[in-house]
C-alpha positions in Angstrom: -31.5 148.4 -61.8 -30.3 151.7 -60.9 -26.6 151.5 -59.6 -25.5 152.8 -56.3 -22.2 154.0 -54.7 -22.0 151.4 -51.2 -18.7 152.5 -49.2 -16.6 150.2 -48.8 -15.0 149.9 -44.6 -11.9 150.7 -47.2 -14.0 153.5 -48.9 -15.0 155.4 -45.4 -11.6 154.7 -44.3 -10.7 157.6 -46.8 -12.4 160.1 -44.5 -11.3 159.0 -41.3 -7.5 157.8 -41.8 -4.0 158.3 -43.0 -4.4 158.8 -46.9 -0.8 157.3 -46.8 -1.3 155.0 -50.1 -1.3 151.9 -48.3 -5.0 150.9 -48.8 -6.7 150.1 -51.8 -9.6 152.8 -51.7 -12.4 154.5 -53.3 -12.4 158.2 -53.5 -15.7 158.2 -55.7 -18.0 160.2 -55.8 -15.8 162.7 -54.1 -16.1 166.1 -55.4 -19.2 164.9 -57.9 -21.7 163.6 -55.2 -25.0 164.2 -57.1 -23.5 162.2 -60.0 -25.6 159.2 -60.2 -23.0 156.3 -60.6 -24.4 154.9 -63.9 -23.2 158.3 -65.0 -20.1 158.2 -63.2 -19.2 154.9 -64.2 -19.3 155.7 -68.0 -15.8 156.6 -69.4 -17.3 158.5 -72.2 -18.5 160.6 -69.2 -15.4 160.6 -67.3 -13.7 162.3 -70.0 -16.6 164.9 -71.0 -16.8 166.2 -67.6 -12.8 166.6 -67.1 -11.5 169.6 -65.1 -9.9 171.8 -68.1 -10.4 175.4 -66.8 -9.3 177.6 -64.0 -12.9 178.2 -63.2 -13.9 174.2 -62.4 -10.3 174.0 -60.0 -11.2 177.1 -58.2 -15.3 175.4 -57.7 -13.1 172.3 -55.8 -9.7 173.3 -54.5 -8.3 176.7 -53.7 -5.1 177.2 -55.5 -1.8 179.0 -54.4 -1.4 181.9 -56.8 1.4 179.6 -58.9 -0.6 176.9 -59.4 -3.4 179.8 -60.9 -1.2 181.7 -63.2 0.4 177.7 -64.2 -2.8 177.5 -65.0 -3.8 180.9 -66.9 -0.6 180.1 -68.9 -1.2 176.4 -69.7 -3.1 177.0 -72.9 0.7 177.9 -75.0 2.4 174.7 -73.5 0.4 171.6 -72.6 -3.8 171.8 -72.5 -5.1 171.3 -68.5 -7.1 168.2 -68.2 -7.8 166.1 -65.2 -10.2 163.1 -65.1 -12.9 163.6 -62.2 -11.9 160.0 -61.3 -8.0 161.5 -60.5 -9.5 164.5 -59.2 -11.0 162.7 -56.0 -8.0 161.7 -55.4 -6.5 165.8 -54.7 -7.3 166.2 -51.1 -9.9 169.1 -50.3 -7.5 170.4 -47.7 -5.0 173.0 -49.2 -1.9 171.4 -49.4 0.3 172.3 -52.5 3.0 169.7 -52.0 0.2 167.0 -52.1 1.6 164.1 -54.6 -1.2 163.7 -57.0 -1.6 167.3 -57.0 1.7 167.7 -58.1 1.2 165.4 -61.1 -1.8 167.4 -62.9 -1.9 171.1 -61.7 0.0 173.7 -63.7 2.3 175.6 -62.0 4.0 178.8 -63.1 6.9 177.0 -63.1 6.8 175.2 -66.0 7.7 178.9 -67.8 11.0 178.4 -65.7 13.6 177.3 -68.2 16.8 175.8 -66.9 20.2 175.2 -69.9 19.7 171.6 -69.7 15.7 171.8 -70.7 15.2 169.8 -74.0 12.0 170.3 -76.4 11.8 166.3 -77.8 15.1 164.8 -75.0 14.4 161.3 -76.1 15.1 163.1 -79.8 12.5 160.8 -81.4 11.6 163.9 -84.2 15.1 163.0 -85.1 14.8 159.1 -85.3 11.1 159.6 -87.1 11.5 157.9 -90.3 7.7 158.6 -91.2 5.4 160.9 -89.5 4.0 159.6 -86.2 6.6 156.5 -86.0 9.8 156.2 -83.9 12.2 153.9 -84.8 15.2 154.4 -82.5 16.3 150.8 -81.4 17.2 147.8 -84.0 14.0 145.7 -83.9 11.1 147.7 -82.5 9.0 150.6 -82.7 7.1 152.9 -81.2 4.1 154.5 -83.1 2.5 157.6 -82.1 -1.3 156.6 -82.8 -2.7 160.1 -81.3 -2.4 163.1 -79.5 -4.5 163.4 -77.1 -4.3 161.6 -73.3 -7.7 161.1 -70.3 -5.2 163.6 -68.4 -2.3 165.6 -68.9 1.1 164.9 -66.8 2.9 168.1 -66.1 6.0 166.8 -66.8 4.7 164.7 -70.0 8.0 164.7 -72.1 5.5 165.0 -75.7 4.3 168.0 -74.5 5.4 169.7 -77.9 3.2 167.4 -79.4 0.4 166.2 -77.1 -2.7 168.0 -75.5 -3.0 170.3 -79.0 -1.4 173.8 -77.8 2.4 172.4 -77.9 4.8 173.8 -79.9 4.2 171.0 -82.6 1.4 169.0 -84.2 1.1 164.8 -84.3 0.5 163.9 -87.7 0.3 160.6 -88.3 0.9 159.0 -91.7 -1.2 155.4 -90.8 -0.7 154.1 -94.3 3.0 155.3 -94.9 3.4 153.9 -91.1 2.1 150.5 -92.4 4.4 150.9 -95.2 7.3 150.9 -93.8 7.1 148.4 -91.1 5.7 145.8 -93.9 9.6 146.4 -95.4 11.0 146.4 -92.8 11.5 142.8 -91.5 13.7 143.6 -88.5 10.7 144.7 -86.7 9.0 142.3 -84.7 7.7 144.7 -82.0 5.6 147.7 -82.2 4.9 150.1 -78.9 1.4 152.0 -79.4 1.4 155.0 -77.4 1.2 159.1 -78.1 -1.2 160.4 -76.1 -2.9 157.2 -75.4 -4.7 154.8 -78.0 -7.2 153.3 -75.0 -9.0 157.0 -75.6 -9.6 155.1 -79.3 -13.0 153.0 -79.3 -12.7 149.3 -79.6 -14.1 149.2 -83.0 -10.9 152.1 -83.9 -8.3 150.3 -81.3 -9.0 146.8 -83.0 -8.6 148.2 -87.0 -5.4 148.7 -85.7 -4.0 146.1 -83.9 -5.6 143.5 -86.5 -3.7 146.1 -89.5 -0.1 145.6 -87.2 -1.1 141.3 -86.8 -1.3 141.0 -90.9 2.5 141.8 -90.8 4.0 138.9 -90.9 7.1 139.6 -89.0 6.1 141.5 -86.5 5.6 139.1 -82.9 4.1 141.0 -80.9 2.5 144.3 -79.9 2.5 146.5 -76.9 0.6 149.4 -75.0 1.9 152.1 -73.4 -1.2 153.6 -71.2 -2.5 155.7 -68.4 -5.9 155.5 -68.9 -6.4 152.4 -66.3 -5.3 154.9 -63.6 -6.7 157.8 -65.2 -10.0 156.4 -66.5 -10.3 153.1 -64.9 -14.3 152.7 -66.5 -12.5 152.6 -70.0 -11.8 149.4 -68.7 -14.0 147.3 -69.6 -15.4 143.7 -70.4 -15.8 144.4 -73.8 -12.5 145.8 -74.4 -11.0 142.7 -72.8 -12.5 140.5 -74.8 -11.4 142.8 -78.3 -7.8 143.1 -76.7 -7.7 138.9 -75.8 -7.9 138.6 -79.8 -4.5 140.3 -80.3 -2.3 138.0 -78.3 0.9 138.3 -77.8 -0.1 142.2 -76.5 1.8 143.0 -73.7 0.6 146.5 -71.5 3.2 148.9 -69.8 1.0 150.9 -67.0 1.7 154.7 -65.4 1.7 154.6 -62.2 4.3 157.4 -59.6 2.2 157.1 -56.5 0.8 154.1 -54.6 -2.7 156.2 -53.8 -3.5 156.4 -57.7 -4.3 152.4 -57.3 -7.8 152.7 -55.5 -10.0 149.6 -55.2 -10.5 151.0 -58.9 -8.1 151.1 -60.6 -7.5 147.5 -59.0 -10.2 146.3 -60.6 -9.5 147.7 -63.5 -5.8 146.1 -64.2 -7.4 142.6 -63.1 -10.0 142.7 -65.9 -6.8 142.8 -67.7 -4.3 140.4 -66.1 -7.0 138.1 -66.6 -7.3 138.9 -70.5 -4.1 137.5 -70.2 -2.1 140.6 -70.5 1.0 140.8 -69.1 1.4 144.5 -67.5 4.3 146.5 -66.3 4.5 149.5 -64.6 7.1 152.7 -65.6 7.3 155.5 -63.2 8.8 158.5 -63.7 10.8 159.8 -60.3 9.3 162.8 -59.0 10.6 165.5 -57.0 7.6 165.7 -53.8 6.2 162.9 -55.6 8.2 159.6 -55.0 11.5 160.2 -54.2 11.5 158.8 -51.2 12.2 154.7 -50.7 8.8 154.2 -48.5 6.7 155.9 -51.1 8.2 153.7 -53.7 8.0 150.5 -51.7 4.6 150.9 -51.1 3.7 151.5 -54.7 5.7 148.0 -55.9 3.7 146.1 -53.3 1.1 147.7 -54.2 1.4 147.0 -57.8 2.1 143.3 -57.4 -1.1 143.1 -55.4 -2.6 144.1 -58.8 -1.2 141.7 -60.8 1.5 144.5 -62.2 5.0 144.1 -62.6 7.1 147.0 -61.3 9.0 147.7 -65.0 10.7 150.7 -65.3 11.6 154.0 -63.3 12.8 156.5 -65.2 14.7 159.1 -64.1 12.5 162.6 -65.3 13.2 163.2 -69.0 15.0 167.2 -69.4 11.9 168.2 -70.8 11.0 171.9 -71.3 9.4 173.7 -67.7 9.9 170.5 -65.5 12.9 171.4 -63.1 11.1 171.6 -60.7 9.9 168.3 -60.5 13.0 166.3 -61.2 15.5 165.0 -58.5 18.5 163.9 -58.8 20.1 160.9 -59.4 21.1 160.0 -56.7 18.2 159.4 -55.2 16.8 157.3 -57.5 20.0 154.8 -57.4 19.5 155.2 -53.5 15.4 154.1 -53.8 17.4 151.1 -55.5 19.3 150.4 -53.4 16.7 150.6 -50.5 14.8 147.9 -52.6 17.4 145.4 -54.0 18.1 142.4 -51.2 15.2 144.4 -49.1 12.0 143.3 -50.6 11.4 140.3 -53.6 13.0 140.8 -56.4 9.6 140.9 -58.9 9.3 144.0 -57.1 12.3 145.9 -58.3 11.8 147.5 -61.2 14.7 148.8 -63.7 16.3 152.4 -62.8 16.7 154.1 -66.3 17.8 157.6 -67.6 16.5 158.3 -71.1 20.2 159.6 -72.9 19.6 163.0 -73.5 19.4 163.9 -77.7 18.3 160.0 -78.7 20.4 158.0 -76.9 18.5 155.2 -76.0 17.5 154.0 -72.4 20.7 153.8 -70.3 20.7 151.1 -66.8 21.9 152.9 -64.0 22.6 150.5 -60.8 24.2 151.2 -57.4 28.0 149.9 -57.5 27.8 146.3 -56.7 30.6 145.0 -59.0 33.8 146.2 -56.9 36.4 144.7 -58.8 37.1 142.0 -62.2 39.9 140.5 -63.7 40.5 137.7 -65.8 40.5 136.0 -62.3 38.1 136.9 -60.3 35.2 139.1 -60.1 35.1 141.6 -56.5 31.4 142.0 -55.4 29.0 143.6 -53.1 25.2 142.3 -51.6 22.8 144.7 -50.2 24.1 144.2 -46.2 27.0 145.7 -47.7 29.4 142.5 -47.3 32.2 141.6 -50.4 32.5 138.2 -52.1 34.5 137.3 -54.2 33.9 134.9 -57.6 36.2 132.9 -59.8 36.8 134.1 -63.4 37.0 131.1 -66.3 40.1 133.2 -67.5 38.7 133.5 -71.1 41.0 136.6 -72.3 38.4 137.0 -75.0 36.1 138.3 -72.4 35.6 142.3 -72.3 36.2 142.9 -68.2 34.5 146.3 -66.6 36.8 148.7 -66.2 39.3 148.6 -63.0 38.0 150.1 -59.7 39.4 150.8 -56.9 37.5 149.4 -54.0 39.2 150.5 -50.7 35.9 152.2 -49.5 33.1 152.4 -46.5 32.0 148.5 -48.3 35.4 146.9 -46.9 35.1 147.7 -43.8 31.1 147.6 -43.2 
């Protein structure tokens, strides 16, 4: 029986309603009206038909000169590739500030240099004991298993190695990595990333997972992926059944804007959750994309509806060519301030800066502790009210530095 597209009321709302991202909608078939549903729902068809060239872009949307120049230069830094599913999220009308468009269409600003930019802002190369394995934290490693993604984010922190056109190539030595993991019994947690491991076939991914599971001291596995967002068709029942065999297995997805959470993405995330996979989301704070409390609130609320726990908001890494997408750190603190206490705690991610040069993730929070010594701690809540809580007087405790709190919170 042939599959057909049957637009629901929410699907039809995309044509007439405001695309503010609050609703779960489908954009299929969008720019590909003549593609049969059985092809559209085939993840391999989606990959084969990605938008990867200037000519393909200009078939569908009108580009600005900044975008056109960026596309022409993208072959020297980070390739252009956008799945049809994700491309459909870009409105037909010309809006250069569209938050989906800003994430995936190159711009000439990517060639701009900033004195703070770095090729490897997280210092991964300097913490790589064997090719493709990053051991920066005591009990966990990052395993870079591929350099390919379903689509390429223009702020990619690994643009030096991802997509095949960067300044470096990724040469992961799998057997050497396995030997290292076998010898280092302190490693209990392995995060698969790249690139995106979910682009592997089921068989190839299963061989990798089973090999890691055979190492007795590795307690659990994680996969960092944007495939459920860029390519929800990949999250098949067969994939979920395979992944389910390797619990405890966790997954971190990457959603930046509520419009990315379509009907298809929600269903894909639900399939993963039904397979017993705990899901967390990592967003990157991006100028013109999600640097707004209303947008971020909509995002975290929709994530919970998809059974995904908001996990991190990252301050954008100092990657080369990303200065036009970076916001102030103060904006991130403002967003957390606007969430904490104003909505459920499950919806509040941790804002972090990945310390430049390889210092790891550093949590950044609003100043809720106003004073602390061995007698008391002075704190404020989300409403700005001040409270004291008695300390135990244990002099062996390292207290936070004393600070003045004669500020606006005292008079709120």
